[in-house]
VEXLOZA-917356 format. One record per residue: residue number from 1; residue in three letters; x, y, z of N, C-alpha, C in turn. Coordinates in steps of 0.1 Angstrom, whole numbers, m for minus. Atoms other than C-alpha are relative to their C-alpha. Example, Ala and Ser with C-alpha at 12.3 -4.5 7.8 and 13.67 -1.06 7.14 Angstrom:
2
<node><n>1</n><res>ALA</res><n_px>9</n_px><n_py>m12</n_py><n_pz>0</n_pz><ca_px>123</ca_px><ca_py>m45</ca_py><ca_pz>78</ca_pz><c_px>9</c_px><c_py>12</c_py><c_pz>0</c_pz></node>
<node><n>2</n><res>SER</res><n_px>m9</n_px><n_py>m11</n_py><n_pz>0</n_pz><ca_px>137</ca_px><ca_py>m11</ca_py><ca_pz>71</ca_pz><c_px>m8</c_px><c_py>11</c_py><c_pz>8</c_pz></node>
***
This chain:
59
<node><n>1</n><res>MET</res><n_px>12</n_px><n_py>m8</n_py><n_pz>m3</n_pz><ca_px>m17</ca_px><ca_py>m120</ca_py><ca_pz>13</ca_pz><c_px>m8</c_px><c_py>1</c_py><c_pz>m12</c_pz></node>
<node><n>2</n><res>ARG</res><n_px>9</n_px><n_py>m3</n_py><n_pz>12</n_pz><ca_px>m47</ca_px><ca_py>m114</ca_py><ca_pz>m9</ca_pz><c_px>m6</c_px><c_py>14</c_py><c_pz>2</c_pz></node>
<node><n>3</n><res>PHE</res><n_px>5</n_px><n_py>m13</n_py><n_pz>m1</n_pz><ca_px>m58</ca_px><ca_py>m79</ca_py><ca_pz>m17</ca_pz><c_px>m11</c_px><c_py>2</c_py><c_pz>m10</c_pz></node>
<node><n>4</n><res>ASP</res><n_px>11</n_px><n_py>m4</n_py><n_pz>9</n_pz><ca_px>m90</ca_px><ca_py>m66</ca_py><ca_pz>m32</ca_pz><c_px>m2</c_px><c_py>15</c_py><c_pz>0</c_pz></node>
<node><n>5</n><res>TRP</res><n_px>2</n_px><n_py>m15</n_py><n_pz>0</n_pz><ca_px>m98</ca_px><ca_py>m30</ca_py><ca_pz>m43</ca_pz><c_px>m10</c_px><c_py>3</c_py><c_pz>m11</c_pz></node>
<node><n>6</n><res>ASP</res><n_px>10</n_px><n_py>m6</n_py><n_pz>10</n_pz><ca_px>m123</ca_px><ca_py>m9</ca_py><ca_pz>m62</ca_pz><c_px>8</c_px><c_py>5</c_py><c_pz>m12</c_pz></node>
<node><n>7</n><res>ASP</res><n_px>m8</n_px><n_py>m4</n_py><n_pz>12</n_pz><ca_px>m111</ca_px><ca_py>m4</ca_py><ca_pz>m98</ca_pz><c_px>m1</c_px><c_py>15</c_py><c_pz>m2</c_pz></node>
<node><n>8</n><res>ARG</res><n_px>0</n_px><n_py>m14</n_py><n_pz>1</n_pz><ca_px>m123</ca_px><ca_py>32</ca_py><ca_pz>m98</ca_pz><c_px>10</c_px><c_py>7</c_py><c_pz>10</c_pz></node>
<node><n>9</n><res>LYS</res><n_px>m10</n_px><n_py>m6</n_py><n_pz>m10</n_pz><ca_px>m103</ca_px><ca_py>40</ca_py><ca_pz>m66</ca_pz><c_px>14</c_px><c_py>m3</c_py><c_pz>m5</c_pz></node>
<node><n>10</n><res>ASN</res><n_px>m13</n_px><n_py>3</n_py><n_pz>5</n_pz><ca_px>m73</ca_px><ca_py>23</ca_py><ca_pz>m82</ca_pz><c_px>4</c_px><c_py>9</c_py><c_pz>m11</c_pz></node>
<node><n>11</n><res>GLN</res><n_px>m3</n_px><n_py>m10</n_py><n_pz>11</n_pz><ca_px>m76</ca_px><ca_py>45</ca_py><ca_pz>m113</ca_pz><c_px>3</c_px><c_py>14</c_py><c_pz>5</c_pz></node>
<node><n>12</n><res>LEU</res><n_px>m1</n_px><n_py>m13</n_py><n_pz>m6</n_pz><ca_px>m80</ca_px><ca_py>76</ca_py><ca_pz>m92</ca_pz><c_px>14</c_px><c_py>1</c_py><c_pz>7</c_pz></node>
<node><n>13</n><res>PHE</res><n_px>m13</n_px><n_py>1</n_py><n_pz>m7</n_pz><ca_px>m50</ca_px><ca_py>66</ca_py><ca_pz>m70</ca_pz><c_px>12</c_px><c_py>1</c_py><c_pz>m10</c_pz></node>
<node><n>14</n><res>LYS</res><n_px>m11</n_px><n_py>0</n_py><n_pz>10</n_pz><ca_px>m28</ca_px><ca_py>60</ca_py><ca_pz>m101</ca_pz><c_px>1</c_px><c_py>14</c_py><c_pz>m6</c_pz></node>
<node><n>15</n><res>SER</res><n_px>m1</n_px><n_py>m13</n_py><n_pz>6</n_pz><ca_px>m37</ca_px><ca_py>94</ca_py><ca_pz>m116</ca_pz><c_px>5</c_px><c_py>10</c_py><c_pz>10</c_pz></node>
<node><n>16</n><res>GLN</res><n_px>m5</n_px><n_py>m10</n_py><n_pz>m11</n_pz><ca_px>m30</ca_px><ca_py>112</ca_py><ca_pz>m82</ca_pz><c_px>14</c_px><c_py>m3</c_py><c_pz>4</c_pz></node>
<node><n>17</n><res>ARG</res><n_px>m13</n_px><n_py>4</n_py><n_pz>m6</n_pz><ca_px>1</ca_px><ca_py>92</ca_py><ca_pz>m71</ca_pz><c_px>10</c_px><c_py>m5</c_py><c_pz>m10</c_pz></node>
<node><n>18</n><res>GLY</res><n_px>m10</n_px><n_py>5</n_py><n_pz>10</n_pz><ca_px>16</ca_px><ca_py>78</ca_py><ca_pz>m103</ca_pz><c_px>3</c_px><c_py>m14</c_py><c_pz>0</c_pz></node>
<node><n>19</n><res>TYR</res><n_px>m1</n_px><n_py>14</n_py><n_pz>0</n_pz><ca_px>13</ca_px><ca_py>42</ca_py><ca_pz>m94</ca_pz><c_px>m13</c_px><c_py>m7</c_py><c_pz>5</c_pz></node>
<node><n>20</n><res>SER</res><n_px>12</n_px><n_py>7</n_py><n_pz>m2</n_pz><ca_px>m14</ca_px><ca_py>16</ca_py><ca_pz>m91</ca_pz><c_px>0</c_px><c_py>m9</c_py><c_pz>13</c_pz></node>
<node><n>21</n><res>PHE</res><n_px>1</n_px><n_py>9</n_py><n_pz>m12</n_pz><ca_px>m26</ca_px><ca_py>m6</ca_py><ca_pz>m62</ca_pz><c_px>8</c_px><c_py>m13</c_py><c_pz>m3</c_pz></node>
<node><n>22</n><res>GLU</res><n_px>m8</n_px><n_py>12</n_py><n_pz>4</n_pz><ca_px>m11</ca_px><ca_py>m36</ca_py><ca_pz>m82</ca_pz><c_px>15</c_px><c_py>2</c_py><c_pz>3</c_pz></node>
<node><n>23</n><res>GLU</res><n_px>m14</n_px><n_py>m2</n_py><n_pz>m2</n_pz><ca_px>23</ca_px><ca_py>m20</ca_py><ca_pz>m80</ca_pz><c_px>3</c_px><c_py>2</c_py><c_pz>15</c_pz></node>
<node><n>24</n><res>VAL</res><n_px>m2</n_px><n_py>m2</n_py><n_pz>m15</n_pz><ca_px>19</ca_px><ca_py>m10</ca_py><ca_pz>m43</ca_pz><c_px>1</c_px><c_py>m13</c_py><c_pz>7</c_pz></node>
<node><n>25</n><res>VAL</res><n_px>0</n_px><n_py>13</n_py><n_pz>m8</n_pz><ca_px>12</ca_px><ca_py>m45</ca_py><ca_pz>m31</ca_pz><c_px>13</c_px><c_py>m8</c_py><c_pz>m2</c_pz></node>
<node><n>26</n><res>THR</res><n_px>m12</n_px><n_py>7</n_py><n_pz>2</n_pz><ca_px>45</ca_px><ca_py>m56</ca_py><ca_pz>m45</ca_pz><c_px>10</c_px><c_py>2</c_py><c_pz>12</c_pz></node>
<node><n>27</n><res>ILE</res><n_px>m9</n_px><n_py>m2</n_py><n_pz>m11</n_pz><ca_px>62</ca_px><ca_py>m41</ca_py><ca_pz>m14</ca_pz><c_px>m1</c_px><c_py>m12</c_py><c_pz>10</c_pz></node>
<node><n>28</n><res>PHE</res><n_px>1</n_px><n_py>12</n_py><n_pz>m9</n_pz><ca_px>49</ca_px><ca_py>m72</ca_py><ca_pz>5</ca_pz><c_px>8</c_px><c_py>m12</c_py><c_pz>m5</c_pz></node>
<node><n>29</n><res>ALA</res><n_px>m9</n_px><n_py>10</n_py><n_pz>5</n_pz><ca_px>71</ca_px><ca_py>m94</ca_py><ca_pz>m17</ca_pz><c_px>14</c_px><c_py>2</c_py><c_pz>4</c_pz></node>
<node><n>30</n><res>GLY</res><n_px>m13</n_px><n_py>m3</n_py><n_pz>m4</n_pz><ca_px>102</ca_px><ca_py>m77</ca_py><ca_pz>m4</ca_pz><c_px>1</c_px><c_py>2</c_py><c_pz>15</c_pz></node>
<node><n>31</n><res>PHE</res><n_px>m2</n_px><n_py>m3</n_py><n_pz>m15</n_pz><ca_px>115</ca_px><ca_py>m65</ca_py><ca_pz>29</ca_pz><c_px>m9</c_px><c_py>12</c_py><c_pz>3</c_pz></node>
<node><n>32</n><res>TYR</res><n_px>9</n_px><n_py>m11</n_py><n_pz>m4</n_pz><ca_px>90</ca_px><ca_py>m43</ca_py><ca_pz>47</ca_pz><c_px>m2</c_px><c_py>m1</c_py><c_pz>16</c_pz></node>
<node><n>33</n><res>VAL</res><n_px>3</n_px><n_py>m1</n_py><n_pz>m15</n_pz><ca_px>82</ca_px><ca_py>m32</ca_py><ca_pz>83</ca_pz><c_px>m15</c_px><c_py>2</c_py><c_pz>1</c_pz></node>
<node><n>34</n><res>GLU</res><n_px>14</n_px><n_py>m1</n_py><n_pz>m2</n_pz><ca_px>46</ca_px><ca_py>m36</ca_py><ca_pz>95</ca_pz><c_px>m3</c_px><c_py>2</c_py><c_pz>15</c_pz></node>
<node><n>35</n><res>ARG</res><n_px>5</n_px><n_py>m2</n_py><n_pz>m14</n_pz><ca_px>28</ca_px><ca_py>m24</ca_py><ca_pz>126</ca_pz><c_px>m14</c_px><c_py>4</c_py><c_pz>0</c_pz></node>
<node><n>36</n><res>MET</res><n_px>14</n_px><n_py>m4</n_py><n_pz>m2</n_pz><ca_px>m7</ca_px><ca_py>m19</ca_py><ca_pz>139</ca_pz><c_px>m1</c_px><c_py>14</c_py><c_pz>4</c_pz></node>
<node><n>37</n><res>LYS</res><n_px>3</n_px><n_py>m14</n_py><n_pz>m5</n_pz><ca_px>m19</ca_px><ca_py>17</ca_py><ca_pz>142</ca_pz><c_px>m7</c_px><c_py>m1</c_py><c_pz>13</c_pz></node>
<node><n>38</n><res>THR</res><n_px>6</n_px><n_py>0</n_py><n_pz>m13</n_pz><ca_px>m31</ca_px><ca_py>26</ca_py><ca_pz>176</ca_pz><c_px>m13</c_px><c_py>7</c_py><c_pz>1</c_pz></node>
<node><n>39</n><res>ASP</res><n_px>13</n_px><n_py>m7</n_py><n_pz>0</n_pz><ca_px>m61</ca_px><ca_py>46</ca_py><ca_pz>166</ca_pz><c_px>m11</c_px><c_py>m8</c_py><c_pz>m7</c_pz></node>
<node><n>40</n><res>ASP</res><n_px>12</n_px><n_py>7</n_py><n_pz>7</n_pz><ca_px>m96</ca_px><ca_py>36</ca_py><ca_pz>154</ca_pz><c_px>m1</c_px><c_py>6</c_py><c_pz>m14</c_pz></node>
<node><n>41</n><res>PRO</res><n_px>2</n_px><n_py>15</n_py><n_pz>m1</n_pz><ca_px>m104</ca_px><ca_py>20</ca_py><ca_pz>131</ca_pz><c_px>13</c_px><c_py>m8</c_py><c_pz>0</c_pz></node>
<node><n>42</n><res>GLU</res><n_px>m12</n_px><n_py>9</n_py><n_pz>0</n_pz><ca_px>m81</ca_px><ca_py>m10</ca_py><ca_pz>133</ca_pz><c_px>6</c_px><c_py>0</c_py><c_pz>m14</c_pz></node>
<node><n>43</n><res>GLN</res><n_px>m7</n_px><n_py>0</n_py><n_pz>13</n_pz><ca_px>m55</ca_px><ca_py>m5</ca_py><ca_pz>106</ca_pz><c_px>14</c_px><c_py>m4</c_py><c_pz>2</c_pz></node>
<node><n>44</n><res>PHE</res><n_px>m14</n_px><n_py>3</n_py><n_pz>0</n_pz><ca_px>m20</ca_px><ca_py>m15</ca_py><ca_pz>97</ca_pz><c_px>7</c_px><c_py>9</c_py><c_pz>m9</c_pz></node>
<node><n>45</n><res>ILE</res><n_px>m9</n_px><n_py>m8</n_py><n_pz>8</n_pz><ca_px>9</ca_px><ca_py>5</ca_py><ca_pz>83</ca_pz><c_px>12</c_px><c_py>m9</c_py><c_pz>m4</c_pz></node>
<node><n>46</n><res>ALA</res><n_px>m12</n_px><n_py>7</n_py><n_pz>5</n_pz><ca_px>36</ca_px><ca_py>m11</ca_py><ca_pz>62</ca_pz><c_px>9</c_px><c_py>10</c_py><c_pz>m7</c_pz></node>
<node><n>47</n><res>ILE</res><n_px>m9</n_px><n_py>m8</n_py><n_pz>7</n_pz><ca_px>67</ca_px><ca_py>6</ca_py><ca_pz>50</ca_pz><c_px>10</c_px><c_py>m9</c_py><c_pz>m7</c_pz></node>
<node><n>48</n><res>GLY</res><n_px>m8</n_px><n_py>9</n_py><n_pz>8</n_pz><ca_px>87</ca_px><ca_py>m9</ca_py><ca_pz>22</ca_pz><c_px>4</c_px><c_py>8</c_py><c_pz>m13</c_pz></node>
<node><n>49</n><res>TYR</res><n_px>m6</n_px><n_py>m6</n_py><n_pz>12</n_pz><ca_px>103</ca_px><ca_py>m2</ca_py><ca_pz>m12</ca_pz><c_px>m9</c_px><c_py>m3</c_py><c_pz>m12</c_pz></node>
<node><n>50</n><res>LEU</res><n_px>6</n_px><n_py>1</n_py><n_pz>13</n_pz><ca_px>85</ca_px><ca_py>4</ca_py><ca_pz>m45</ca_pz><c_px>8</c_px><c_py>6</c_py><c_pz>m10</c_pz></node>
<node><n>51</n><res>ASN</res><n_px>m10</n_px><n_py>m6</n_py><n_pz>10</n_pz><ca_px>109</ca_px><ca_py>8</ca_py><ca_pz>m74</ca_pz><c_px>11</c_px><c_py>8</c_py><c_pz>6</c_pz></node>
<node><n>52</n><res>ASN</res><n_px>m11</n_px><n_py>m7</n_py><n_pz>m7</n_pz><ca_px>137</ca_px><ca_py>18</ca_py><ca_pz>m50</ca_pz><c_px>m5</c_px><c_py>13</c_py><c_pz>7</c_pz></node>
<node><n>53</n><res>ILE</res><n_px>6</n_px><n_py>m11</n_py><n_pz>m7</n_pz><ca_px>114</ca_px><ca_py>44</ca_py><ca_pz>m34</ca_pz><c_px>m7</c_px><c_py>m5</c_py><c_pz>13</c_pz></node>
<node><n>54</n><res>ILE</res><n_px>7</n_px><n_py>4</n_py><n_pz>m13</n_pz><ca_px>103</ca_px><ca_py>41</ca_py><ca_pz>3</ca_pz><c_px>m14</c_px><c_py>5</c_py><c_pz>0</c_pz></node>
<node><n>55</n><res>VAL</res><n_px>14</n_px><n_py>m4</n_py><n_pz>0</n_pz><ca_px>65</ca_px><ca_py>41</ca_py><ca_pz>5</ca_pz><c_px>m6</c_px><c_py>m6</c_py><c_pz>13</c_pz></node>
<node><n>56</n><res>SER</res><n_px>8</n_px><n_py>6</n_py><n_pz>m11</n_pz><ca_px>40</ca_px><ca_py>36</ca_py><ca_pz>33</ca_pz><c_px>m14</c_px><c_py>m3</c_py><c_pz>m5</c_pz></node>
<node><n>57</n><res>VAL</res><n_px>13</n_px><n_py>5</n_py><n_pz>4</n_pz><ca_px>8</ca_px><ca_py>17</ca_py><ca_pz>29</ca_pz><c_px>m8</c_px><c_py>m2</c_py><c_pz>13</c_pz></node>
<node><n>58</n><res>ILE</res><n_px>9</n_px><n_py>2</n_py><n_pz>m11</n_pz><ca_px>m21</ca_px><ca_py>19</ca_py><ca_pz>53</ca_pz><c_px>m12</c_px><c_py>m8</c_py><c_pz>m5</c_pz></node>
<node><n>59</n><res>TYR</res><n_px>11</n_px><n_py>9</n_py><n_pz>4</n_pz><ca_px>m46</ca_px><ca_py>m9</ca_py><ca_pz>51</ca_pz><c_px>m7</c_px><c_py>m6</c_py><c_pz>12</c_pz></node>
***
């Protein structure tokens, strides 16, 4: 997969959550579960491991 993001949002996310979007996308390199959310707008949720911590990503 290819991911793009806004650098300012990435910096804000890292200051709020403690990790960057670059780190978060690494869950897709390992084992993860993905499903489509049922509400609008069309989004997906993926649950996987980031540094041995379970995280969820909505995209």
